[in-house]
FILO-451381 format. One record per residue (C-alpha): residue number from 1; x, y, z; residue in three letters. Coordinates in steps of 0.001 Angstrom, whole numbers, plus 500000, padded with zeros to 6 digits. Layout:
+--------+--------+--------+--------+-------+
| kolvex |      X |      Y |      Z | dovex |
+--------+--------+--------+--------+-------+
|    NUM |      X |      Y |      Z |   ala |
...
+--------+--------+--------+--------+-------+
# end
This chain:
+--------+--------+--------+--------+-------+
| kolvex |      X |      Y |      Z | dovex |
+--------+--------+--------+--------+-------+
|      1 | 213425 | 652489 | 098956 |   met |
|      2 | 215805 | 655371 | 098441 |   ser |
|      3 | 216356 | 658014 | 101056 |   phe |
|      4 | 217639 | 661567 | 100951 |   ala |
|      5 | 219492 | 663739 | 103424 |   ile |
|      6 | 217062 | 665251 | 105985 |   ser |
|      7 | 214481 | 662443 | 105641 |   asp |
|      8 | 212980 | 661401 | 108973 |   trp |
|      9 | 213351 | 657655 | 109532 |   val |
|     10 | 212911 | 654950 | 112127 |   gln |
|     11 | 214528 | 651560 | 112403 |   gly |
|     12 | 217120 | 649475 | 114207 |   arg |
|     13 | 220874 | 649657 | 114622 |   thr |
|     14 | 223206 | 646676 | 114220 |   lys |
|     15 | 222847 | 646153 | 118002 |   asp |
|     16 | 219041 | 645996 | 117732 |   gly |
|     17 | 218383 | 649412 | 119285 |   glu |
|     18 | 215224 | 651160 | 118115 |   leu |
|     19 | 215981 | 654606 | 116714 |   ile |
|     20 | 214139 | 657582 | 115285 |   gln |
|     21 | 215919 | 660480 | 113664 |   gly |
|     22 | 216917 | 662136 | 110440 |   phe |
|     23 | 219471 | 661263 | 107773 |   ile |
|     24 | 222582 | 663426 | 107812 |   thr |
|     25 | 224510 | 661686 | 105021 |   ser |
|     26 | 224257 | 658741 | 102637 |   met |
|     27 | 226769 | 656262 | 101269 |   lys |
|     28 | 224637 | 654886 | 098447 |   glu |
|     29 | 227448 | 652663 | 097177 |   lys |
|     30 | 227297 | 650715 | 100454 |   his |
|     31 | 223553 | 651283 | 101163 |   asn |
|     32 | 224414 | 652978 | 104458 |   val |
|     33 | 222735 | 656032 | 105962 |   ala |
|     34 | 224070 | 658156 | 108802 |   ser |
|     35 | 221156 | 658914 | 111115 |   val |
|     36 | 221153 | 661589 | 113809 |   tyr |
|     37 | 219240 | 659897 | 116635 |   val |
|     38 | 216483 | 661970 | 118238 |   val |
|     39 | 214737 | 659131 | 120099 |   gln |
|     40 | 215894 | 655655 | 121038 |   ser |
|     41 | 215280 | 652885 | 123535 |   asp |
|     42 | 219003 | 653163 | 124335 |   his |
|     43 | 219330 | 656534 | 126076 |   asp |
|     44 | 223044 | 656900 | 125273 |   leu |
|     45 | 222298 | 656773 | 121529 |   ala |
|     46 | 220156 | 659932 | 121654 |   val |
|     47 | 222082 | 662888 | 120250 |   gly |
|     48 | 224597 | 660745 | 118376 |   thr |
|     49 | 224917 | 659847 | 114711 |   thr |
|     50 | 224824 | 656157 | 113831 |   val |
|     51 | 225497 | 654334 | 110571 |   ala |
|     52 | 222591 | 652105 | 109582 |   val |
|     53 | 221982 | 649892 | 106572 |   leu |
|     54 | 219245 | 651377 | 104400 |   ser |
|     55 | 217322 | 648106 | 104586 |   ser |
|     56 | 217105 | 648453 | 108399 |   trp |
|     57 | 215265 | 651780 | 108324 |   ile |
|     58 | 211980 | 653016 | 106947 |   lys |
|     59 | 210498 | 656416 | 106399 |   glu |
|     60 | 208960 | 657964 | 109498 |   gln |
|     61 | 205152 | 658043 | 109257 |   pro |
|     62 | 203840 | 661468 | 108364 |   ala |
|     63 | 202517 | 663080 | 111537 |   val |
|     64 | 202048 | 666730 | 112287 |   gln |
|     65 | 204656 | 666671 | 115038 |   val |
|     66 | 204196 | 670328 | 115832 |   leu |
|     67 | 200661 | 669578 | 117039 |   asp |
|     68 | 202041 | 667724 | 120085 |   tyr |
|     69 | 203907 | 669007 | 123116 |   glu |
|     70 | 206530 | 666250 | 123395 |   glu |
|     71 | 208212 | 666640 | 119991 |   pro |
|     72 | 208137 | 670426 | 120293 |   ile |
|     73 | 210073 | 670102 | 123557 |   leu |
|     74 | 212580 | 667839 | 121782 |   asp |
|     75 | 213006 | 670409 | 119013 |   phe |
|     76 | 213421 | 673180 | 121583 |   ile |
|     77 | 216297 | 671202 | 123121 |   glu |
|     78 | 217829 | 670825 | 119661 |   leu |
|     79 | 217418 | 674553 | 118984 |   ala |
|     80 | 219153 | 675326 | 122275 |   leu |
|     81 | 221955 | 672864 | 121529 |   ala |
|     82 | 222529 | 674458 | 118111 |   thr |
|     83 | 222079 | 678004 | 119491 |   arg |
|     84 | 219394 | 678762 | 116894 |   asp |
|     85 | 217553 | 681677 | 118512 |   glu |
|     86 | 215053 | 682186 | 115682 |   glu |
|     87 | 213998 | 678523 | 115631 |   trp |
|     88 | 213801 | 678532 | 119442 |   phe |
|     89 | 211439 | 681526 | 119343 |   ala |
|     90 | 209229 | 679862 | 116702 |   glu |
|     91 | 209072 | 676615 | 118672 |   leu |
|     92 | 208330 | 678375 | 121953 |   thr |
|     93 | 205468 | 680248 | 120315 |   glu |
|     94 | 204120 | 676994 | 118851 |   arg |
|     95 | 204406 | 675295 | 122259 |   leu |
|     96 | 202256 | 678022 | 123835 |   his |
|     97 | 199642 | 677555 | 121081 |   glu |
|     98 | 199521 | 673785 | 121679 |   val |
|     99 | 199280 | 674265 | 125459 |   glu |
|    100 | 196392 | 676715 | 125004 |   gln |
|    101 | 194659 | 674262 | 122674 |   lys |
|    102 | 195043 | 671473 | 125250 |   gln |
|    103 | 193793 | 673737 | 128053 |   ala |
|    104 | 190675 | 674561 | 126060 |   ser |
|    105 | 190037 | 670818 | 125655 |   gly |
|    106 | 189793 | 670910 | 121863 |   ser |
|    107 | 192302 | 668092 | 121325 |   asn |
|    108 | 192062 | 665980 | 124501 |   asn |
|    109 | 190788 | 662825 | 122800 |   asn |
|    110 | 193449 | 662729 | 120077 |   ala |
|    111 | 195932 | 659861 | 120396 |   pro |
|    112 | 199534 | 660759 | 121162 |   ile |
|    113 | 201697 | 658969 | 118583 |   pro |
|    114 | 205037 | 659348 | 120372 |   phe |
|    115 | 206665 | 656717 | 122564 |   asn |
|    116 | 210093 | 657012 | 124069 |   arg |
|    117 | 211006 | 653344 | 123884 |   asn |
|    118 | 209795 | 649877 | 123008 |   arg |
|    119 | 208121 | 649623 | 126429 |   leu |
|    120 | 205725 | 652352 | 125362 |   gly |
|    121 | 206772 | 654759 | 128128 |   arg |
|    122 | 205828 | 658363 | 127457 |   ile |
|    123 | 207642 | 661023 | 129455 |   ile |
|    124 | 205686 | 664199 | 130216 |   arg |
+--------+--------+--------+--------+-------+
# end
């Protein structure tokens, strides 16, 4: 499978750490992708860029991540870290919409597809 810059992927590093993130660069000659880690079972890897063999990653399943509180909070942190005020405002508005939807009970039975680590721990 071929990947492109900005594709969301999940996989393992050479040390066996589970990672989720997006591709920041590709070295197709060596089949290596640089992945900015957004979630990992190794907390120190989050926020770093790691080089991973293309065969060790797969495309992230398509999920409407902006329908869930947890990934929106992650994106808000990223917007703050990059000082992107416009994106921060959009995400904050979306977070309020999701919170209102949850408060009204219209999406309470939907499964939450996000886990922080291989133990299945979800932080709220």
